[in-house]
PALO-442203 format. One line per field, with one value per residue: residue number from 0; y, z, x of N, C-alpha, C, O in turn. Coordinates in nm, 3 decimals. Atoms other than C-alpha are relative to their C-alpha. Last residue first. Layout:
num [NUM | ...]
nc2 [Y | ...]
nc3 [Z | ...]
nc1 [X | ...]
cac2 [Y | ...]
cac3 [Z | ...]
cac1 [X | ...]
cc2 [Y | ...]
cc3 [Z | ...]
cc1 [X | ...]
oc2 [Y | ...]
oc3 [Z | ...]
oc1 [X | ...]
This chain:
num [153 | 152 | 151 | 150 | 149 | 148 | 147 | 146 | 145 | 144 | 143 | 142 | 141 | 140 | 139 | 138 | 137 | 136 | 135 | 134 | 133 | 132 | 131 | 130 | 129 | 128 | 127 | 126 | 125 | 124 | 123 | 122 | 121 | 120 | 119 | 118 | 117 | 116 | 115 | 114 | 113 | 112 | 111 | 110 | 109 | 108 | 107 | 106 | 105 | 104 | 103 | 102 | 101 | 100 | 99 | 98 | 97 | 96 | 95 | 94 | 93 | 92 | 91 | 90 | 89 | 88 | 87 | 86 | 85 | 84 | 83 | 82 | 81 | 80 | 79 | 78 | 77 | 76 | 75 | 74 | 73 | 72 | 71 | 70 | 69 | 68 | 67 | 66 | 65 | 64 | 63 | 62 | 61 | 60 | 59 | 58 | 57 | 56 | 55 | 54 | 53 | 52 | 51 | 50 | 49 | 48 | 47 | 46 | 45 | 44 | 43 | 42 | 41 | 40 | 39 | 38 | 37 | 36 | 35 | 34 | 33 | 32 | 31 | 30 | 29 | 28 | 27 | 26 | 25 | 24 | 23 | 22 | 21 | 20 | 19 | 18 | 17 | 16 | 15 | 14 | 13 | 12 | 11 | 10 | 9 | 8 | 7 | 6 | 5 | 4 | 3 | 2 | 1 | 0]
nc2 [-0.130 | -0.093 | 0.018 | 0.084 | 0.117 | -0.043 | -0.025 | -0.058 | -0.018 | -0.139 | -0.091 | 0.035 | -0.042 | -0.024 | -0.127 | 0.015 | -0.119 | 0.009 | -0.106 | -0.049 | 0.106 | 0.079 | -0.082 | -0.034 | 0.120 | 0.020 | -0.106 | 0.033 | 0.116 | -0.047 | -0.080 | 0.092 | 0.071 | -0.092 | -0.046 | 0.110 | 0.017 | -0.118 | 0.014 | 0.108 | -0.044 | -0.099 | 0.071 | 0.073 | -0.098 | -0.059 | -0.080 | -0.118 | 0.015 | -0.106 | 0.057 | 0.008 | 0.006 | -0.010 | 0.024 | -0.039 | 0.039 | -0.079 | 0.071 | -0.084 | -0.106 | 0.048 | 0.029 | -0.070 | -0.038 | 0.045 | -0.044 | 0.085 | -0.054 | 0.091 | -0.069 | 0.089 | 0.005 | -0.064 | -0.085 | -0.058 | -0.013 | -0.035 | -0.002 | -0.045 | -0.016 | -0.093 | -0.060 | 0.070 | -0.048 | 0.070 | 0.102 | 0.026 | 0.143 | 0.040 | 0.144 | 0.081 | 0.131 | 0.085 | 0.085 | -0.031 | -0.145 | -0.046 | -0.134 | -0.118 | -0.114 | -0.134 | -0.089 | -0.130 | -0.062 | 0.059 | 0.043 | 0.140 | 0.053 | 0.005 | 0.115 | 0.108 | 0.118 | 0.125 | -0.016 | 0.003 | 0.006 | -0.085 | -0.110 | -0.111 | -0.076 | -0.088 | -0.077 | -0.128 | -0.011 | 0.118 | 0.005 | -0.126 | 0.010 | 0.091 | -0.074 | -0.110 | 0.058 | 0.040 | 0.136 | 0.099 | 0.042 | -0.013 | 0.072 | -0.074 | 0.072 | -0.091 | 0.059 | -0.089 | 0.079 | -0.040 | -0.049 | 0.100 | 0.126 | 0.041 | 0.127 | 0.078 | 0.011 | 0.137]
nc3 [0.058 | 0.017 | -0.104 | 0.035 | -0.087 | -0.131 | 0.002 | -0.131 | -0.075 | 0.006 | -0.061 | -0.142 | -0.074 | -0.137 | -0.048 | -0.146 | -0.082 | -0.046 | 0.059 | 0.131 | 0.099 | 0.020 | 0.064 | 0.134 | 0.083 | 0.025 | 0.093 | 0.134 | 0.052 | 0.043 | 0.120 | 0.113 | 0.031 | 0.056 | 0.128 | 0.095 | 0.037 | 0.080 | 0.132 | 0.073 | 0.033 | 0.106 | 0.121 | 0.050 | 0.057 | 0.120 | -0.027 | -0.083 | -0.139 | -0.088 | -0.124 | -0.108 | -0.130 | -0.110 | -0.130 | -0.114 | -0.133 | -0.099 | -0.122 | -0.113 | -0.032 | -0.017 | 0.126 | 0.092 | 0.134 | 0.102 | 0.131 | 0.108 | 0.136 | 0.113 | 0.129 | 0.117 | 0.063 | -0.107 | -0.059 | -0.128 | -0.106 | -0.129 | -0.108 | -0.135 | -0.035 | 0.092 | 0.111 | 0.116 | 0.131 | 0.122 | -0.026 | 0.129 | 0.009 | 0.086 | 0.022 | -0.032 | 0.064 | -0.031 | -0.111 | -0.119 | -0.014 | -0.067 | 0.056 | -0.066 | 0.091 | -0.060 | 0.057 | -0.068 | -0.042 | -0.122 | -0.098 | 0.021 | -0.072 | 0.079 | 0.090 | -0.034 | -0.036 | -0.013 | 0.048 | -0.110 | -0.131 | -0.016 | 0.096 | -0.055 | -0.094 | 0.075 | 0.092 | -0.058 | 0.009 | -0.060 | -0.143 | -0.061 | -0.038 | -0.114 | -0.113 | -0.036 | -0.060 | -0.139 | -0.019 | 0.017 | 0.140 | 0.037 | 0.122 | 0.109 | 0.126 | 0.103 | 0.134 | 0.101 | 0.100 | 0.140 | 0.031 | 0.069 | -0.004 | 0.134 | 0.046 | 0.083 | 0.140 | 0.043]
nc1 [0.037 | -0.112 | -0.102 | -0.114 | -0.008 | -0.049 | -0.145 | -0.031 | 0.123 | 0.044 | -0.096 | -0.009 | 0.117 | -0.045 | 0.053 | 0.004 | -0.028 | -0.138 | -0.083 | 0.046 | 0.015 | -0.123 | -0.103 | 0.046 | -0.011 | -0.142 | -0.041 | 0.050 | -0.073 | -0.133 | 0.024 | 0.013 | -0.124 | -0.099 | 0.054 | -0.010 | -0.141 | -0.037 | 0.062 | -0.067 | -0.137 | 0.013 | 0.041 | -0.117 | -0.093 | 0.060 | 0.119 | -0.016 | 0.042 | -0.050 | -0.053 | 0.098 | -0.066 | 0.095 | -0.063 | 0.082 | -0.048 | 0.072 | 0.038 | 0.042 | -0.095 | -0.137 | -0.067 | 0.091 | -0.046 | 0.095 | -0.049 | 0.049 | -0.009 | 0.017 | 0.000 | -0.003 | 0.132 | 0.075 | -0.104 | 0.038 | -0.100 | 0.059 | -0.098 | 0.033 | 0.141 | 0.066 | -0.076 | 0.054 | -0.045 | 0.041 | 0.102 | 0.063 | 0.029 | 0.110 | -0.009 | 0.118 | 0.004 | 0.114 | -0.043 | 0.079 | 0.001 | -0.121 | 0.006 | -0.057 | -0.004 | -0.003 | -0.100 | 0.001 | -0.124 | -0.054 | 0.099 | 0.035 | 0.115 | 0.123 | 0.013 | -0.094 | 0.078 | -0.074 | -0.137 | -0.096 | 0.064 | 0.118 | -0.002 | -0.078 | 0.084 | 0.090 | -0.086 | -0.041 | -0.145 | -0.062 | 0.028 | -0.043 | -0.141 | -0.010 | 0.057 | -0.089 | -0.121 | 0.019 | 0.053 | -0.106 | -0.006 | -0.141 | -0.036 | -0.063 | -0.011 | -0.051 | -0.011 | -0.057 | -0.070 | -0.007 | -0.133 | -0.080 | 0.073 | 0.037 | -0.055 | 0.091 | -0.044 | -0.007]
cac2 [2.573 | 2.285 | 2.020 | 2.162 | 2.300 | 2.648 | 2.497 | 2.346 | 2.254 | 2.315 | 1.990 | 1.778 | 1.955 | 1.919 | 1.951 | 1.680 | 1.699 | 1.398 | 1.503 | 1.224 | 1.024 | 1.314 | 1.561 | 1.296 | 1.159 | 1.507 | 1.571 | 1.232 | 1.302 | 1.651 | 1.505 | 1.238 | 1.501 | 1.735 | 1.457 | 1.301 | 1.630 | 1.694 | 1.341 | 1.364 | 1.705 | 1.589 | 1.280 | 1.484 | 1.727 | 1.441 | 1.265 | 0.997 | 0.722 | 0.716 | 0.381 | 0.518 | 0.628 | 0.561 | 0.630 | 0.594 | 0.591 | 0.597 | 0.466 | 0.570 | 0.436 | 0.098 | 0.185 | 0.329 | 0.085 | 0.099 | 0.115 | 0.091 | 0.230 | 0.144 | 0.317 | 0.198 | 0.411 | 0.388 | 0.312 | 0.021 | -0.067 | -0.193 | -0.192 | -0.285 | -0.354 | -0.366 | -0.667 | -0.732 | -0.633 | -0.669 | -0.586 | -0.394 | -0.265 | 0.079 | 0.233 | 0.609 | 0.866 | 1.234 | 1.458 | 1.711 | 1.718 | 1.346 | 1.244 | 0.879 | 0.565 | 0.247 | -0.098 | -0.388 | -0.692 | -0.915 | -0.828 | -0.671 | -0.299 | -0.225 | -0.154 | 0.099 | 0.404 | 0.748 | 1.100 | 1.053 | 1.171 | 1.261 | 1.129 | 0.919 | 0.702 | 0.596 | 0.448 | 0.354 | 0.089 | -0.005 | 0.333 | 0.409 | 0.042 | 0.078 | 0.381 | 0.211 | -0.116 | 0.075 | 0.244 | 0.623 | 0.918 | 0.942 | 1.004 | 1.119 | 1.019 | 1.110 | 0.938 | 1.004 | 0.819 | 0.999 | 0.817 | 0.785 | 0.960 | 1.236 | 1.382 | 1.742 | 1.850 | 1.943]
cac3 [1.939 | 2.079 | 2.025 | 1.788 | 1.958 | 1.805 | 1.457 | 1.525 | 1.193 | 0.998 | 1.102 | 1.025 | 0.698 | 0.556 | 0.205 | 0.050 | -0.319 | -0.552 | -0.732 | -0.686 | -0.412 | -0.209 | -0.251 | -0.178 | 0.123 | 0.271 | 0.229 | 0.384 | 0.683 | 0.735 | 0.745 | 0.985 | 1.224 | 1.215 | 1.269 | 1.538 | 1.723 | 1.715 | 1.832 | 2.118 | 2.230 | 2.215 | 2.417 | 2.675 | 2.716 | 2.768 | 3.013 | 2.906 | 2.651 | 2.272 | 2.109 | 1.758 | 1.457 | 1.105 | 0.805 | 0.457 | 0.148 | -0.201 | -0.444 | -0.802 | -1.110 | -1.197 | -1.144 | -0.809 | -0.568 | -0.211 | 0.065 | 0.424 | 0.715 | 1.070 | 1.386 | 1.738 | 2.038 | 2.269 | 1.969 | 1.829 | 1.464 | 1.180 | 0.814 | 0.525 | 0.152 | -0.040 | 0.165 | 0.465 | 0.775 | 1.124 | 1.485 | 1.447 | 1.794 | 1.756 | 2.023 | 1.983 | 1.981 | 2.057 | 2.077 | 1.859 | 1.571 | 1.627 | 1.543 | 1.609 | 1.523 | 1.713 | 1.598 | 1.759 | 1.546 | 1.526 | 1.165 | 0.993 | 0.960 | 0.836 | 1.104 | 1.359 | 1.202 | 1.189 | 1.093 | 1.110 | 0.833 | 0.467 | 0.360 | 0.674 | 0.541 | 0.244 | 0.428 | 0.701 | 0.473 | 0.566 | 0.509 | 0.169 | 0.078 | 0.079 | -0.153 | -0.397 | -0.399 | -0.446 | -0.767 | -0.751 | -0.773 | -0.401 | -0.317 | 0.041 | 0.355 | 0.723 | 0.987 | 1.361 | 1.600 | 1.913 | 2.237 | 2.279 | 2.501 | 2.567 | 2.914 | 3.024 | 3.306 | 3.629]
cac1 [0.923 | 1.129 | 0.864 | 0.604 | 0.293 | 0.325 | 0.302 | -0.043 | -0.205 | 0.115 | 0.279 | -0.027 | -0.101 | 0.250 | 0.101 | 0.318 | 0.229 | 0.256 | -0.064 | -0.317 | -0.146 | -0.009 | -0.295 | -0.559 | -0.369 | -0.332 | -0.705 | -0.782 | -0.555 | -0.700 | -1.052 | -0.926 | -0.796 | -1.095 | -1.347 | -1.130 | -1.086 | -1.462 | -1.538 | -1.289 | -1.420 | -1.784 | -1.702 | -1.510 | -1.799 | -2.047 | -1.816 | -1.572 | -1.525 | -1.505 | -1.579 | -1.617 | -1.413 | -1.539 | -1.317 | -1.465 | -1.246 | -1.399 | -1.140 | -1.064 | -0.886 | -1.036 | -1.401 | -1.497 | -1.335 | -1.468 | -1.207 | -1.323 | -1.126 | -1.229 | -1.111 | -1.191 | -1.101 | -0.802 | -0.585 | -0.781 | -0.749 | -0.969 | -0.859 | -1.088 | -1.109 | -0.781 | -0.666 | -0.890 | -0.696 | -0.842 | -0.765 | -0.440 | -0.355 | -0.197 | 0.022 | 0.026 | 0.305 | 0.357 | 0.665 | 0.481 | 0.730 | 0.787 | 0.431 | 0.491 | 0.293 | 0.364 | 0.263 | 0.081 | 0.004 | -0.301 | -0.380 | -0.081 | -0.007 | 0.342 | 0.598 | 0.730 | 0.569 | 0.727 | 0.619 | 0.242 | 0.008 | 0.081 | 0.423 | 0.452 | 0.169 | 0.384 | 0.682 | 0.432 | 0.276 | -0.083 | -0.251 | -0.096 | -0.134 | -0.513 | -0.497 | -0.263 | -0.461 | -0.788 | -0.676 | -0.620 | -0.859 | -0.927 | -1.292 | -1.328 | -1.519 | -1.538 | -1.750 | -1.730 | -1.960 | -2.071 | -2.152 | -2.526 | -2.779 | -2.529 | -2.522 | -2.566 | -2.335 | -2.512]
cc2 [0.103 | 0.133 | 0.096 | -0.007 | -0.090 | -0.115 | 0.045 | 0.030 | 0.069 | 0.025 | 0.144 | 0.095 | -0.026 | 0.048 | 0.037 | 0.134 | -0.037 | 0.117 | -0.003 | 0.095 | 0.053 | -0.104 | -0.082 | 0.081 | 0.032 | -0.120 | -0.014 | 0.107 | -0.034 | -0.114 | 0.052 | 0.072 | -0.090 | -0.076 | 0.091 | 0.041 | -0.109 | -0.011 | 0.117 | -0.015 | -0.107 | 0.047 | 0.095 | -0.074 | -0.069 | 0.097 | 0.055 | 0.069 | 0.130 | -0.021 | 0.103 | -0.060 | 0.000 | -0.019 | 0.023 | -0.035 | 0.053 | -0.053 | 0.096 | -0.089 | 0.092 | 0.104 | -0.050 | -0.011 | 0.072 | 0.045 | -0.058 | 0.065 | -0.101 | 0.078 | -0.106 | 0.084 | -0.086 | 0.021 | 0.080 | 0.081 | 0.046 | 0.003 | 0.038 | -0.008 | 0.068 | 0.027 | 0.081 | 0.072 | -0.089 | 0.069 | -0.081 | -0.119 | -0.022 | -0.152 | -0.044 | -0.145 | -0.072 | -0.134 | -0.096 | -0.079 | 0.045 | 0.151 | 0.075 | 0.125 | 0.120 | 0.102 | 0.132 | 0.080 | 0.128 | 0.065 | -0.067 | -0.039 | -0.144 | -0.058 | 0.016 | -0.119 | -0.117 | -0.111 | -0.128 | 0.006 | 0.001 | -0.001 | 0.095 | 0.119 | 0.120 | 0.089 | 0.096 | 0.081 | 0.136 | 0.015 | -0.117 | 0.003 | 0.126 | -0.007 | -0.085 | 0.073 | 0.108 | -0.057 | -0.041 | -0.138 | -0.082 | -0.058 | 0.030 | -0.094 | 0.090 | -0.082 | 0.108 | -0.075 | 0.098 | -0.100 | 0.034 | 0.062 | -0.112 | -0.133 | -0.026 | -0.130 | -0.082 | -0.004]
cc3 [0.107 | -0.061 | -0.031 | 0.117 | -0.033 | 0.099 | 0.134 | 0.011 | 0.133 | 0.079 | 0.004 | 0.072 | 0.150 | 0.089 | 0.140 | 0.058 | 0.148 | 0.088 | 0.045 | -0.067 | -0.138 | -0.111 | -0.032 | -0.073 | -0.145 | -0.088 | -0.034 | -0.102 | -0.142 | -0.061 | -0.055 | -0.129 | -0.121 | -0.045 | -0.070 | -0.138 | -0.105 | -0.046 | -0.091 | -0.141 | -0.082 | -0.046 | -0.119 | -0.130 | -0.060 | -0.070 | -0.131 | 0.023 | 0.074 | 0.140 | 0.091 | 0.124 | 0.108 | 0.130 | 0.106 | 0.127 | 0.105 | 0.137 | 0.092 | 0.115 | 0.113 | 0.059 | 0.030 | -0.137 | -0.076 | -0.137 | -0.106 | -0.133 | -0.093 | -0.131 | -0.109 | -0.127 | -0.125 | -0.042 | 0.116 | 0.048 | 0.128 | 0.103 | 0.127 | 0.093 | 0.135 | 0.033 | -0.094 | -0.122 | -0.104 | -0.122 | -0.124 | 0.019 | -0.129 | 0.004 | -0.071 | -0.028 | 0.043 | -0.071 | 0.044 | 0.123 | 0.123 | 0.022 | 0.070 | -0.082 | 0.078 | -0.111 | 0.076 | -0.061 | 0.079 | 0.051 | 0.119 | 0.109 | -0.044 | 0.085 | -0.085 | -0.096 | 0.020 | 0.040 | 0.007 | -0.056 | 0.112 | 0.141 | 0.018 | -0.096 | 0.058 | 0.096 | -0.084 | -0.088 | 0.054 | 0.011 | 0.070 | 0.150 | 0.068 | 0.052 | 0.127 | 0.124 | 0.041 | 0.062 | 0.147 | 0.023 | -0.028 | -0.140 | -0.031 | -0.117 | -0.106 | -0.126 | -0.096 | -0.133 | -0.108 | -0.086 | -0.149 | -0.027 | -0.066 | 0.009 | -0.143 | -0.046 | -0.081 | -0.149]
cc1 [-0.027 | -0.039 | 0.114 | 0.098 | 0.119 | 0.013 | 0.056 | 0.148 | 0.024 | -0.128 | -0.047 | 0.095 | 0.012 | -0.114 | 0.046 | -0.042 | -0.012 | 0.042 | 0.146 | 0.097 | -0.039 | -0.017 | 0.125 | 0.108 | -0.035 | 0.025 | 0.149 | 0.037 | -0.046 | 0.079 | 0.132 | -0.036 | -0.012 | 0.125 | 0.101 | -0.050 | 0.018 | 0.145 | 0.036 | -0.055 | 0.073 | 0.139 | -0.010 | -0.032 | 0.123 | 0.094 | -0.055 | -0.133 | 0.023 | -0.056 | 0.063 | 0.066 | -0.108 | 0.078 | -0.107 | 0.077 | -0.097 | 0.040 | -0.073 | -0.047 | -0.042 | 0.094 | 0.141 | 0.064 | -0.111 | 0.050 | -0.092 | 0.036 | -0.067 | 0.007 | -0.010 | -0.005 | 0.017 | -0.144 | -0.059 | 0.120 | -0.067 | 0.111 | -0.076 | 0.121 | -0.022 | -0.146 | -0.089 | 0.058 | -0.066 | 0.059 | -0.035 | -0.094 | -0.078 | -0.013 | -0.127 | 0.031 | -0.128 | 0.012 | -0.111 | 0.044 | -0.077 | 0.001 | 0.114 | -0.027 | 0.049 | 0.008 | -0.005 | 0.114 | -0.025 | 0.126 | 0.067 | -0.096 | -0.027 | -0.112 | -0.125 | -0.006 | 0.093 | -0.095 | 0.083 | 0.141 | 0.101 | -0.061 | -0.120 | 0.008 | 0.075 | -0.080 | -0.083 | 0.095 | 0.046 | 0.152 | 0.068 | -0.027 | 0.050 | 0.144 | 0.009 | -0.048 | 0.099 | 0.128 | -0.001 | -0.062 | 0.128 | 0.013 | 0.146 | 0.023 | 0.064 | 0.025 | 0.048 | 0.007 | 0.046 | 0.077 | 0.007 | 0.137 | 0.077 | -0.073 | -0.046 | 0.068 | -0.101 | 0.034]
oc2 [0.217 | 0.215 | 0.100 | 0.091 | -0.191 | -0.097 | 0.023 | -0.034 | 0.155 | 0.141 | 0.216 | 0.145 | 0.057 | 0.134 | 0.152 | 0.229 | -0.094 | 0.148 | 0.079 | 0.099 | 0.003 | -0.112 | -0.066 | 0.050 | -0.008 | -0.115 | 0.003 | 0.075 | -0.057 | -0.096 | 0.049 | 0.024 | -0.087 | -0.055 | 0.074 | 0.011 | -0.093 | 0.012 | 0.097 | -0.032 | -0.075 | 0.060 | 0.064 | -0.076 | -0.030 | 0.088 | 0.042 | 0.016 | 0.205 | -0.073 | 0.069 | -0.086 | 0.090 | -0.116 | 0.129 | -0.147 | 0.171 | -0.168 | 0.207 | -0.203 | 0.203 | 0.069 | -0.097 | 0.075 | 0.035 | 0.164 | -0.180 | 0.188 | -0.221 | 0.177 | -0.205 | 0.177 | -0.115 | 0.032 | 0.199 | 0.032 | 0.094 | -0.093 | 0.132 | -0.100 | 0.157 | 0.077 | 0.032 | 0.186 | -0.211 | 0.192 | -0.201 | -0.232 | 0.033 | -0.223 | -0.015 | -0.179 | -0.033 | -0.144 | -0.130 | -0.059 | 0.154 | 0.199 | 0.146 | 0.124 | 0.143 | 0.090 | 0.161 | 0.034 | 0.183 | 0.029 | -0.151 | -0.002 | -0.173 | -0.135 | 0.100 | -0.192 | -0.135 | -0.092 | -0.137 | -0.012 | 0.109 | 0.073 | 0.208 | 0.227 | 0.224 | 0.209 | 0.201 | 0.202 | 0.239 | -0.036 | -0.112 | 0.072 | 0.120 | 0.005 | -0.034 | 0.107 | 0.093 | -0.030 | 0.006 | -0.149 | -0.043 | -0.174 | 0.146 | -0.210 | 0.212 | -0.200 | 0.213 | -0.192 | 0.173 | -0.171 | -0.038 | 0.179 | -0.230 | -0.220 | 0.026 | -0.134 | -0.189 | 0.063]
oc3 [0.076 | -0.090 | -0.142 | 0.189 | 0.035 | 0.206 | 0.162 | 0.091 | 0.173 | 0.101 | 0.099 | 0.180 | 0.231 | 0.176 | 0.181 | 0.057 | 0.191 | 0.098 | -0.001 | -0.190 | -0.239 | -0.201 | -0.138 | -0.188 | -0.236 | -0.177 | -0.150 | -0.217 | -0.229 | -0.163 | -0.176 | -0.237 | -0.210 | -0.156 | -0.189 | -0.239 | -0.198 | -0.164 | -0.210 | -0.236 | -0.182 | -0.166 | -0.228 | -0.222 | -0.167 | -0.191 | -0.236 | -0.009 | 0.043 | 0.158 | 0.175 | 0.126 | 0.113 | 0.145 | 0.112 | 0.141 | 0.104 | 0.171 | 0.116 | 0.095 | 0.125 | 0.108 | 0.140 | -0.177 | -0.069 | -0.166 | -0.127 | -0.147 | -0.081 | -0.150 | -0.108 | -0.138 | -0.167 | 0.043 | 0.133 | 0.054 | 0.128 | 0.116 | 0.126 | 0.085 | 0.147 | -0.051 | -0.147 | -0.152 | -0.102 | -0.130 | -0.115 | 0.038 | -0.148 | -0.030 | -0.026 | -0.129 | 0.140 | -0.177 | 0.162 | 0.232 | 0.175 | 0.122 | 0.168 | -0.205 | 0.190 | -0.205 | 0.149 | -0.069 | 0.079 | 0.158 | 0.102 | 0.225 | -0.163 | 0.178 | -0.057 | -0.108 | -0.056 | 0.126 | -0.055 | -0.176 | 0.150 | 0.166 | -0.031 | -0.056 | 0.084 | 0.073 | -0.125 | -0.071 | -0.008 | 0.105 | 0.191 | 0.224 | 0.154 | 0.172 | 0.233 | 0.212 | 0.142 | 0.179 | 0.226 | 0.094 | -0.105 | -0.162 | -0.041 | -0.099 | -0.098 | -0.119 | -0.110 | -0.137 | -0.162 | -0.039 | -0.231 | -0.061 | -0.040 | 0.088 | -0.187 | -0.064 | -0.038 | -0.230]
oc1 [-0.059 | 0.048 | 0.166 | 0.118 | 0.141 | 0.071 | 0.174 | 0.217 | -0.054 | -0.164 | -0.018 | 0.063 | -0.027 | -0.095 | 0.030 | 0.036 | -0.112 | 0.160 | 0.227 | 0.107 | 0.011 | 0.066 | 0.184 | 0.141 | 0.038 | 0.111 | 0.188 | 0.066 | 0.037 | 0.146 | 0.155 | -0.003 | 0.073 | 0.174 | 0.129 | 0.012 | 0.096 | 0.175 | 0.062 | 0.021 | 0.136 | 0.164 | 0.036 | 0.049 | 0.171 | 0.112 | 0.009 | -0.239 | 0.116 | -0.166 | 0.146 | 0.186 | -0.192 | 0.153 | -0.168 | 0.127 | -0.134 | 0.012 | -0.027 | -0.089 | 0.011 | 0.202 | 0.169 | 0.143 | -0.228 | 0.055 | -0.096 | 0.036 | -0.043 | -0.064 | 0.062 | -0.085 | 0.129 | -0.233 | -0.030 | 0.232 | -0.181 | 0.188 | -0.155 | 0.202 | -0.106 | -0.221 | -0.188 | 0.021 | -0.051 | 0.066 | -0.060 | -0.051 | -0.186 | 0.082 | -0.238 | 0.094 | -0.193 | 0.075 | -0.120 | -0.009 | -0.053 | 0.054 | 0.092 | -0.024 | 0.004 | 0.087 | -0.099 | 0.227 | -0.135 | 0.175 | 0.155 | -0.077 | -0.036 | -0.088 | -0.211 | 0.092 | 0.187 | -0.181 | 0.189 | 0.162 | 0.148 | -0.156 | -0.118 | 0.051 | 0.015 | -0.094 | -0.034 | 0.106 | 0.020 | 0.213 | 0.087 | 0.044 | 0.138 | 0.168 | 0.046 | 0.031 | 0.168 | 0.155 | 0.081 | -0.162 | 0.216 | -0.023 | 0.186 | 0.060 | 0.057 | 0.058 | -0.016 | 0.045 | -0.035 | 0.166 | -0.049 | 0.148 | 0.052 | -0.034 | -0.148 | 0.190 | -0.143 | -0.030]
């Protein structure tokens, strides 16, 4: 008998980004910037009530994103099969503390653990890539290098 979890896991990752809140917020709303550190293509900027598509072309993968809420320079909430919330807390004029919470996972105990582990790993990589890009102008290619053998055509 598979053990069950008493509560579905909640993922929380955080990072201080040494850039003003408007720059950090915009990096997640505008796919022209987000593609520099996360997905490879986005169909549109995030706007409350909209549906956009994010693509990871190197993996032949995509996700439909329902944008549930946007609070300028403060909060983003999406649904992509689970709920993801970004909060942006200014730290003075030149830094932002970003918190990403992912919840609403569904499945068996093992599936929940797998989803939470993948989410923790993925969003940690995203925040590290964001930090390098915004603070130092470096594209680390973390997403592509995480699983190079999974690239389409490899």
